[in-house]
C-alpha positions as CSV (number, residue, x, y, z in Angstrom):
1,X,3.1,17.5,14.1
2,X,0.5,17.3,11.6
3,X,-1.6,15.3,13.7
4,X,-0.8,17.8,16.9
5,X,-2.1,20.6,14.5
6,X,-5.3,19.0,13.7
7,X,-5.8,18.2,17.4
8,X,-4.9,21.5,18.6
9,X,-8.1,23.4,18.4
10,X,-10.1,20.7,20.1
11,X,-7.5,20.2,23.1
12,X,-7.4,23.9,23.6
13,X,-11.1,24.3,23.9
14,X,-11.3,21.2,26.1
15,X,-8.3,23.0,28.2
16,X,-9.9,26.3,28.5
17,X,-13.2,24.7,29.6
18,X,-11.7,22.5,32.0
19,X,-9.9,25.5,33.7
20,X,-13.5,27.3,34.1
21,X,-14.9,25.8,37.3
22,X,-18.4,26.8,36.3
23,X,-18.4,24.6,33.3
24,X,-17.1,21.3,35.4
25,X,-19.4,19.5,37.3
26,X,-19.0,16.1,38.9
27,X,-20.9,14.3,35.9
28,X,-20.7,16.4,32.9
29,X,-18.7,18.9,31.1
30,X,-20.3,21.8,29.2
31,X,-18.6,22.9,26.2
32,X,-19.5,25.9,24.0
33,X,-21.7,29.0,24.8
34,X,-24.9,30.5,23.7
35,X,-25.3,32.3,20.4
36,X,-27.1,34.6,18.7
37,X,-26.2,34.0,15.2
38,X,-28.9,32.9,12.6
39,X,-29.1,29.9,10.8
40,X,-27.3,30.8,7.4
41,X,-29.8,29.6,5.1
42,X,-29.4,30.7,1.6
43,X,-32.7,33.0,0.0
44,X,-34.3,31.8,-3.2
45,X,-33.0,34.7,-4.8
46,X,-34.5,35.6,-8.7
47,X,-31.0,34.6,-10.0
48,X,-31.4,31.1,-8.4
49,X,-34.8,30.6,-9.5
50,X,-34.1,31.6,-13.3
51,X,-32.0,28.3,-13.6
52,X,-34.5,26.1,-12.2
53,X,-35.8,24.6,-15.5
54,X,-37.0,21.4,-14.0
55,X,-40.2,21.2,-11.7
56,X,-41.6,18.1,-9.7
57,X,-45.0,18.6,-8.1
58,X,-45.0,16.0,-5.2
59,X,-48.8,15.2,-5.1
60,X,-50.7,14.5,-1.6
61,X,-52.3,11.0,-1.1
62,X,-55.9,10.3,-2.8
63,X,-57.5,11.0,0.6
64,X,-55.4,14.2,1.2
65,X,-52.3,14.7,3.7
66,X,-52.6,13.0,7.0
67,X,-51.6,16.0,9.2
68,X,-48.5,14.6,10.0
69,X,-44.9,15.8,9.4
70,X,-43.7,15.0,5.9
71,X,-39.9,14.8,5.2
72,X,-38.7,15.6,1.5
73,X,-35.3,14.8,1.0
74,X,-33.5,15.4,-2.9
75,X,-30.3,13.5,-3.9
76,X,-28.3,13.6,-6.8
77,X,-28.5,17.3,-8.1
78,X,-24.9,17.6,-8.6
79,X,-24.8,21.2,-9.8
80,X,-26.8,24.3,-8.9
81,X,-29.6,24.7,-5.7
82,X,-32.7,22.9,-5.2
83,X,-35.6,24.5,-4.3
84,X,-38.3,22.9,-1.8
85,X,-41.6,25.0,-1.5
86,X,-44.8,24.1,0.5
87,X,-47.4,27.0,0.8
88,X,-45.7,30.3,1.9
89,X,-42.5,28.3,2.9
90,X,-39.2,27.5,0.8
91,X,-35.9,26.8,1.2
92,X,-33.0,26.6,-1.4
93,X,-29.7,24.7,-0.7
94,X,-26.8,23.7,-2.6
95,X,-25.0,20.3,-2.2
96,X,-21.7,22.3,-2.0
97,X,-22.7,24.4,0.9
98,X,-23.5,22.7,3.7
99,X,-24.6,25.8,5.7
100,X,-27.7,26.6,3.3
101,X,-29.0,23.1,4.1
102,X,-31.4,22.0,6.9
103,X,-29.1,20.7,9.4
104,X,-31.4,17.4,9.7
105,X,-30.3,16.4,6.0
106,X,-26.7,16.0,5.0
107,X,-26.1,13.8,2.2
108,X,-29.3,15.6,0.3
109,X,-31.4,18.8,0.3
110,X,-34.2,18.4,2.5
111,X,-37.1,20.0,4.4
112,X,-39.8,18.9,7.0
113,X,-43.5,20.2,6.4
114,X,-46.6,19.7,8.0
115,X,-49.6,20.1,5.8
116,X,-52.9,20.2,7.1
117,X,-55.1,17.0,7.5
118,X,-57.1,16.6,4.4
119,X,-54.9,19.3,2.4
120,X,-54.1,18.5,-1.3
121,X,-51.7,21.3,-2.0
122,X,-48.6,19.2,-3.6
123,X,-45.0,19.9,-2.1
124,X,-42.8,21.4,-5.1
125,X,-39.3,20.7,-6.0
126,X,-37.3,22.7,-8.5
127,X,-33.8,22.3,-10.0
128,X,-31.5,22.9,-12.9
129,X,-31.4,20.6,-15.7
130,X,-28.7,18.0,-15.2
131,X,-25.4,18.0,-17.3
132,X,-25.9,14.4,-18.0
133,X,-29.5,13.2,-19.3
134,X,-29.7,10.1,-17.3
135,X,-28.2,11.7,-14.1
136,X,-31.6,12.6,-12.8
137,X,-32.3,13.7,-9.2
138,X,-33.9,11.1,-6.5
139,X,-36.7,12.7,-4.4
140,X,-37.7,10.7,-1.2
141,X,-40.7,11.3,0.5
142,X,-41.7,9.8,4.2
143,X,-41.5,10.3,7.7
144,X,-38.9,12.6,9.0
145,X,-37.2,9.7,11.2
146,X,-36.9,7.2,8.2
147,X,-35.9,9.8,5.6
148,X,-33.4,11.3,8.1
149,X,-31.7,8.0,8.9
150,X,-31.4,7.4,5.0
151,X,-29.8,10.5,4.4
152,X,-27.5,9.8,7.3
153,X,-26.6,6.3,5.7
154,X,-25.6,8.1,2.5
155,X,-23.5,10.6,4.3
156,X,-21.8,7.6,6.2
157,X,-21.0,5.9,3.3
158,X,-19.7,8.8,1.3
159,X,-17.6,10.0,4.2
160,X,-16.1,6.3,4.8
161,X,-15.2,6.0,1.1
162,X,-13.1,9.1,1.4
163,X,-11.5,7.8,4.7
164,X,-10.8,4.6,3.0
165,X,-8.9,6.5,0.3
166,X,-7.1,8.8,2.9
167,X,-6.1,5.5,4.7
168,X,-4.6,4.0,1.5
169,X,-2.8,7.1,0.7
170,X,-1.3,7.3,4.1
171,X,-0.4,3.3,4.0
172,X,1.2,4.1,0.4
173,X,3.2,6.9,1.7
174,X,4.6,4.7,4.4
175,X,5.4,1.7,2.2
176,X,7.3,4.5,0.0
177,X,9.5,5.1,3.1
178,X,10.3,1.4,3.3
179,X,10.7,0.4,-0.1
180,X,12.0,3.9,-1.7
181,X,9.6,2.7,-4.7
182,X,7.9,5.8,-6.6
183,X,5.4,3.5,-7.6
184,X,3.9,4.3,-4.0
185,X,4.1,8.1,-4.6
186,X,2.2,7.7,-7.6
187,X,-0.6,5.8,-5.8
188,X,-0.5,8.5,-3.1
189,X,-1.4,11.1,-5.8
190,X,-4.1,8.7,-7.4
191,X,-5.6,8.6,-4.1
192,X,-5.8,12.3,-3.4
193,X,-7.3,12.8,-6.8
194,X,-10.0,10.3,-6.0
195,X,-10.7,11.9,-2.5
196,X,-11.1,15.2,-4.5
197,X,-13.4,13.5,-7.1
198,X,-15.4,11.7,-4.4
199,X,-15.7,15.1,-2.0
200,X,-17.3,17.0,-5.2
201,X,-19.5,14.1,-6.5
202,X,-20.8,13.4,-2.9
203,X,-21.4,17.0,-1.7
204,X,-18.7,16.8,1.1
205,X,-16.6,19.6,-0.6
206,X,-19.1,21.6,1.3
207,X,-19.3,19.9,4.6
208,X,-19.0,21.2,7.3
209,X,-18.3,24.2,5.5
210,X,-17.0,24.6,1.8
211,X,-13.2,23.5,1.8
212,X,-13.1,23.5,-1.8
213,X,-14.3,26.8,-3.8
214,X,-17.0,24.9,-5.8
215,X,-19.7,27.4,-5.5
216,X,-21.8,27.4,-8.5
217,X,-19.1,25.8,-10.8
218,X,-19.9,22.2,-9.4
219,X,-20.2,21.0,-13.1
220,X,-16.8,22.3,-14.1
221,X,-15.3,20.9,-11.2
222,X,-16.8,17.6,-11.7
223,X,-15.9,17.2,-15.4
224,X,-12.2,18.6,-14.8
225,X,-12.0,16.0,-11.8
226,X,-13.5,13.2,-13.7
227,X,-10.9,13.4,-16.5
228,X,-8.4,13.3,-14.0
229,X,-9.5,10.4,-12.2
230,X,-10.0,8.7,-15.7
231,X,-6.3,9.7,-16.7
232,X,-5.2,7.6,-13.7
233,X,-8.3,5.0,-13.8
234,X,-7.7,3.7,-17.3
235,X,-3.7,3.0,-17.4
236,X,-4.1,1.5,-14.0
237,X,-6.6,-0.8,-15.0
238,X,-4.7,-1.6,-18.0
239,X,-1.6,-2.5,-16.1
240,X,-3.8,-4.4,-13.4
241,X,-5.2,-6.8,-16.2
242,X,-1.9,-7.8,-17.7
243,X,-1.8,-5.2,-20.5
244,X,1.9,-4.3,-19.8
245,X,2.8,-8.1,-19.6
246,X,1.0,-8.8,-22.7
247,X,2.1,-5.9,-25.0
248,X,5.1,-4.2,-23.4
249,X,4.9,-1.7,-26.2
250,X,1.9,-0.2,-25.0
251,X,3.5,2.2,-22.6
252,X,3.3,5.0,-25.3
253,X,-0.6,4.7,-25.5
254,X,-1.0,4.8,-21.6
255,X,1.1,7.8,-21.5
256,X,-0.9,9.4,-24.7
257,X,-4.2,8.6,-22.7
258,X,-2.8,9.9,-19.6
259,X,-1.7,13.2,-20.6
260,X,-4.4,13.9,-22.9
261,X,-7.0,13.3,-20.4
262,X,-5.1,15.6,-18.0
263,X,-4.8,18.4,-20.7
264,X,-8.9,18.1,-21.2
265,X,-9.1,18.6,-17.3
266,X,-7.1,21.5,-17.4
267,X,-9.0,22.9,-20.2
268,X,-12.5,22.4,-18.6
269,X,-12.4,25.9,-16.7
270,X,-12.6,27.8,-19.9
271,X,-15.4,25.9,-21.4
272,X,-18.7,26.7,-21.9
273,X,-21.6,24.8,-20.7
274,X,-22.4,23.1,-24.4
275,X,-18.9,22.2,-24.7
276,X,-19.0,20.9,-21.0
277,X,-22.1,18.6,-21.7
278,X,-20.3,17.3,-24.8
279,X,-17.0,16.7,-23.0
280,X,-18.9,15.0,-20.1
281,X,-20.7,12.5,-22.7
282,X,-17.2,12.0,-24.2
283,X,-15.7,11.0,-21.1
284,X,-18.5,8.6,-20.0
285,X,-17.8,6.7,-23.8
286,X,-14.2,6.7,-23.1
287,X,-14.7,5.2,-19.8
288,X,-16.8,2.6,-21.1
289,X,-14.8,1.8,-24.0
290,X,-11.8,1.6,-21.4
291,X,-13.6,-0.8,-19.2
292,X,-14.3,-3.0,-22.3
293,X,-10.8,-3.1,-23.3
294,X,-9.6,-3.8,-19.7
295,X,-12.0,-6.7,-19.6
296,X,-10.9,-8.3,-22.7
297,X,-7.2,-8.3,-21.8
298,X,-7.7,-9.1,-18.4
299,X,-9.7,-12.3,-19.6
300,X,-7.2,-12.8,-22.3
301,X,-4.2,-12.9,-19.5
302,X,-6.4,-15.2,-17.3
303,X,-6.4,-17.5,-20.1
304,X,-2.7,-17.4,-20.4
305,X,-2.6,-18.2,-16.5
306,X,-1.3,-14.8,-15.5
307,X,-2.6,-14.9,-12.1
308,X,-2.1,-11.3,-11.3
309,X,-5.0,-10.3,-13.9
310,X,-7.0,-11.7,-11.3
311,X,-6.6,-8.5,-9.1
312,X,-7.6,-6.2,-12.3
313,X,-10.7,-8.0,-13.1
314,X,-11.9,-7.8,-9.2
315,X,-11.0,-3.9,-9.6
316,X,-13.3,-4.0,-12.9
317,X,-16.4,-5.8,-11.3
318,X,-18.1,-3.2,-9.7
319,X,-17.5,-0.8,-12.5
320,X,-19.5,-3.6,-14.6
321,X,-22.2,-4.0,-12.3
322,X,-22.9,-0.4,-12.4
323,X,-22.6,-0.4,-16.4
324,X,-24.8,-3.4,-16.7
325,X,-27.4,-2.2,-14.2
326,X,-27.5,1.4,-16.0
327,X,-27.9,-0.3,-19.4
328,X,-31.1,-2.2,-17.7
329,X,-32.3,1.0,-16.3
330,X,-32.1,-0.3,-12.9
331,X,-33.9,1.9,-10.3
332,X,-31.2,1.6,-7.7
333,X,-28.6,2.9,-10.0
334,X,-30.4,6.3,-10.2
335,X,-31.3,6.2,-6.5
336,X,-27.9,5.3,-5.1
337,X,-25.7,6.4,-8.3
338,X,-23.1,8.6,-6.0
339,X,-22.7,6.0,-3.3
340,X,-22.4,3.1,-5.9
341,X,-19.4,5.1,-7.8
342,X,-17.7,6.1,-4.6
343,X,-18.1,2.2,-3.5
344,X,-16.5,1.1,-6.9
345,X,-13.8,3.6,-6.8
346,X,-12.9,2.5,-3.3
347,X,-13.0,-1.0,-4.3
348,X,-10.8,0.0,-7.4
349,X,-8.2,1.8,-4.9
350,X,-8.4,-1.3,-2.7
351,X,-7.7,-3.5,-5.5
352,X,-4.6,-1.2,-6.6
353,X,-3.1,-1.3,-3.0
354,X,-3.4,-4.8,-3.1
355,X,-1.6,-5.2,-6.6
356,X,1.0,-2.7,-5.0
357,X,1.5,-4.8,-1.9
358,X,2.4,-7.8,-4.2
359,X,4.8,-5.6,-6.1
360,X,6.4,-4.9,-2.8
361,X,6.4,-8.5,-1.8
362,X,8.3,-9.2,-5.4
363,X,10.6,-6.5,-4.8
364,X,11.6,-8.0,-1.3
365,X,11.7,-11.3,-2.8
366,X,14.2,-9.9,-5.6
367,X,16.3,-8.1,-3.1
368,X,16.5,-11.0,-0.7
369,X,17.4,-13.2,-3.7
370,X,20.1,-10.7,-4.9
371,X,21.5,-10.7,-1.3
372,X,21.6,-14.4,-1.2
373,X,23.1,-14.7,-4.2
374,X,25.7,-11.9,-3.1
375,X,26.2,-13.7,-0.1
376,X,26.4,-17.3,-1.3
377,X,29.1,-19.1,-2.9
378,X,27.9,-20.4,-6.1
379,X,29.6,-23.9,-6.1
380,X,29.3,-24.8,-2.7
381,X,26.3,-22.8,-1.6
382,X,28.1,-21.8,1.8
383,X,28.4,-18.0,3.0
384,X,31.0,-16.4,1.0
385,X,33.9,-14.4,2.4
386,X,32.2,-11.0,2.7
387,X,29.0,-13.0,4.5
388,X,31.2,-15.0,6.7
389,X,33.2,-12.0,8.0
390,X,30.0,-10.2,8.5
391,X,28.9,-12.8,10.7
392,X,32.0,-13.0,12.5
393,X,32.0,-9.4,13.6
394,X,28.4,-10.0,14.8
395,X,29.8,-13.1,16.8
396,X,32.8,-11.0,18.5
397,X,30.6,-8.0,19.3
398,X,28.3,-10.6,21.1
399,X,31.1,-12.5,22.8
400,X,32.5,-8.9,24.1
401,X,29.2,-7.6,25.2
402,X,27.8,-11.2,27.0
403,X,31.9,-12.2,27.8
404,X,31.4,-15.5,26.1
405,X,34.2,-17.4,24.6
406,X,34.6,-17.6,20.7
407,X,36.8,-19.8,18.5
408,X,37.2,-20.1,14.7
409,X,39.0,-22.8,12.8
410,X,40.7,-21.8,9.5
411,X,40.8,-24.9,7.1
412,X,42.8,-25.7,4.1
413,X,42.5,-28.7,2.2
414,X,45.8,-30.2,1.8
415,X,47.6,-30.5,-1.6
416,X,44.4,-29.4,-3.7
417,X,46.6,-28.0,-6.4
418,X,47.5,-31.5,-7.1
419,X,44.2,-32.9,-6.9
420,X,43.2,-30.6,-9.7
421,X,46.4,-31.5,-11.8
422,X,46.1,-35.3,-11.2
423,X,42.4,-36.0,-11.5
424,X,41.1,-32.6,-13.1
425,X,39.1,-29.5,-12.0
426,X,35.8,-31.5,-12.3
427,X,36.9,-33.8,-9.3
428,X,38.5,-30.7,-7.5
429,X,35.1,-29.1,-7.4
430,X,33.5,-32.4,-6.4
431,X,36.0,-32.2,-3.5
432,X,35.2,-29.1,-2.5
433,X,31.3,-29.4,-2.5
434,X,31.8,-32.8,-0.5
435,X,33.9,-31.0,2.0
436,X,31.4,-28.2,2.3
437,X,28.7,-30.7,2.9
438,X,30.9,-32.7,5.7
439,X,31.5,-29.4,7.5
440,X,28.1,-28.3,7.4
441,X,27.4,-31.7,9.1
442,X,29.7,-31.1,11.9
443,X,28.4,-27.8,13.1
444,X,25.2,-26.8,14.8
445,X,24.3,-23.5,12.5
446,X,24.9,-24.5,8.6
447,X,25.9,-20.7,8.1
448,X,28.9,-21.2,10.5
449,X,30.9,-22.6,7.8
450,X,32.2,-20.1,5.1
451,X,34.2,-20.8,2.0
452,X,36.9,-17.9,2.0
453,X,38.2,-18.8,-1.5
454,X,39.8,-21.7,-3.2
455,X,40.3,-24.5,-1.0
456,X,40.1,-22.4,2.2
457,X,37.4,-22.8,4.7
458,X,36.5,-20.7,8.1
459,X,34.7,-22.7,10.7
460,X,32.9,-20.5,13.5
461,X,32.5,-21.8,16.7
462,X,30.5,-19.3,18.8
463,X,30.1,-19.8,22.6
464,X,33.0,-22.6,22.6
465,X,36.1,-22.7,24.7
466,X,39.3,-24.0,23.7
467,X,39.4,-27.7,24.6
468,X,35.7,-28.2,23.2
469,X,36.9,-26.3,20.1
470,X,40.1,-28.6,19.5
471,X,37.2,-31.4,19.8
472,X,35.1,-30.0,17.4
473,X,37.7,-29.4,15.0
474,X,39.0,-32.7,15.2
475,X,35.6,-34.0,14.2
476,X,35.6,-31.7,11.3
477,X,38.9,-33.0,10.1
478,X,37.5,-36.5,10.3
479,X,34.6,-35.3,8.1
480,X,37.2,-34.1,5.6
481,X,39.1,-37.2,5.5
482,X,35.8,-39.4,5.0
483,X,35.4,-37.3,1.9
484,X,37.5,-40.0,0.0
485,X,35.0,-42.9,0.9
486,X,32.0,-40.6,-0.2
487,X,33.6,-39.9,-3.5
488,X,35.1,-43.3,-4.2
489,X,37.5,-42.1,-6.7
490,X,40.6,-44.4,-6.9
491,X,43.7,-42.8,-5.7
492,X,42.1,-39.8,-4.3
493,X,43.0,-38.9,-0.8
494,X,41.6,-35.7,0.7
495,X,42.8,-34.1,4.1
496,X,42.7,-30.8,5.6
497,X,45.1,-28.5,7.9
498,X,43.3,-26.8,10.4
499,X,44.2,-23.7,12.4
500,X,42.3,-22.8,15.8
501,X,42.4,-19.3,17.2
502,X,40.3,-18.2,20.5
503,X,39.5,-14.8,21.3
504,X,41.8,-13.5,23.9
505,X,39.8,-10.8,25.6
506,X,38.1,-7.6,25.1
507,X,41.0,-5.7,23.4
508,X,41.2,-8.4,20.9
509,X,39.9,-7.8,17.4
510,X,38.7,-9.8,14.3
511,X,41.9,-9.1,11.9
512,X,44.1,-10.4,14.8
513,X,42.0,-13.2,15.3
514,X,42.1,-14.2,11.9
515,X,45.8,-13.9,11.5
516,X,46.3,-16.1,14.4
517,X,44.0,-19.0,12.9
518,X,45.5,-18.3,9.5
519,X,49.3,-18.8,11.0
520,X,48.1,-21.8,12.8
521,X,47.0,-23.4,9.7
522,X,50.3,-23.2,8.1
523,X,51.9,-24.4,11.3
524,X,49.6,-27.5,10.8
525,X,50.9,-27.8,7.2
526,X,54.4,-27.4,8.4
527,X,54.0,-30.0,10.9
528,X,53.1,-32.7,8.5
529,X,49.1,-31.9,7.6
530,X,46.2,-33.3,8.3
531,X,45.8,-32.3,11.8
532,X,44.6,-29.3,14.0
533,X,47.0,-27.0,15.2
534,X,46.2,-24.4,18.1
535,X,47.5,-21.0,17.6
536,X,48.4,-20.9,21.3
537,X,50.5,-23.9,21.0
538,X,54.0,-23.5,21.8
539,X,56.2,-22.7,18.6
540,X,58.8,-25.1,17.5
541,X,62.2,-23.5,17.3
542,X,62.9,-25.0,13.9
543,X,59.7,-23.8,12.2
544,X,60.8,-20.6,10.4
545,X,57.4,-19.0,10.6
546,X,57.3,-19.1,14.4
547,X,60.6,-17.4,14.9
């Protein structure tokens, strides 16, 4: 439904155009219509110019301008508008409203001018003082084509990072539907917060039109969302690097960091500009300290052979590359800070998703192990009564659908109580284990031998008719007798009475099939034990069970 709602406007327009014969040719489909709407560029008002404390004059070359078009593109201005002017031409544009910018520039605010050949008048660029001292803008000058291509590449990186975060959120949502683990919902919330933070950081909150009410409050939005992202980033990095496993009691400190930063983020809208700058610096300091602590924890966990800490150290790697490069005043950090931050955040989300998938794998393994324990007899390793009856019900349904025969053998070890009384329960357990081993060796599928409880076993023979089942159960009986030689305990004799029952027809059901097999097993005991008795065998008049 959501996909249809998103696609509906395009489908409607395409359908309307398709219905118009004048717009459909043999080789082309014409969409849209001519417009008289003017390009909505924002004028450089006095209020905007009053906030432009920073000014850069881009000088002409030593021998003057060449007379060719010159493109100027400004990146990294996170708040306020940028003014670019040359001669009597000027534009003002905001990163958070793409309608105010030249459509040829989407990742930055740009303009193309054509200075006269030999002219020396500089191109002027003005912007507001950044909230953080080192977050200075980047101004790129050059030919229109390469500058625009670089601008497009930046836009693609920013959009791709957001798209990956959205894809990871959808994947985690599907994971929650599968596993019903709330950790997946938490990860969905983490991805969505990072999407909003990246959208404001990279200016995509205003592309193609503003979809967040950022306006001239970009600094407030950015600080608030930075607080929210750190509230999620730092505890997750702590857990990914093994902090929870090394110090299980650290959950309270994590909660304190989480809720403290959330409260700071919620208070940001009421802060003044001076307080906003102070909190921006404090958040950066906290981020650096958190990365340092998580790095130390991850290395310590790795030394203790915690292989899961590798995901945390991997998630930290791009952040530390940026921290070190910033400390060394690397030029690429200044030029591509926004893209580097988004790529680092995307890598962090991918490593978190990887760790979440590992968690899902462990949950599935634990679930399978618990199911295996619940369905397996602890002594013999055979399926227990519950698992066996479930498998028999599946065989019965398949036999009805495919009109195939089905036989079962109900086996009871003869005089097992006497074995326990004479030789002890340890020997009795050895007999049960040896019988189970022999029964498994006599059937095709190891799961077709079930311990029903005590000294009783059930042998399933799907697709087997009566005569073949009698022969197979006779082989099973011989396997039980052979346990005596396998255990080599003086005076020990082991045998079994086996009752055979075969599915009679579509109206036959599982309880009736089991009753006949159990009844035939008691008939085998009455007939002298150590034999296979067919439930359809004529009853002896002297047998009180058959009268």
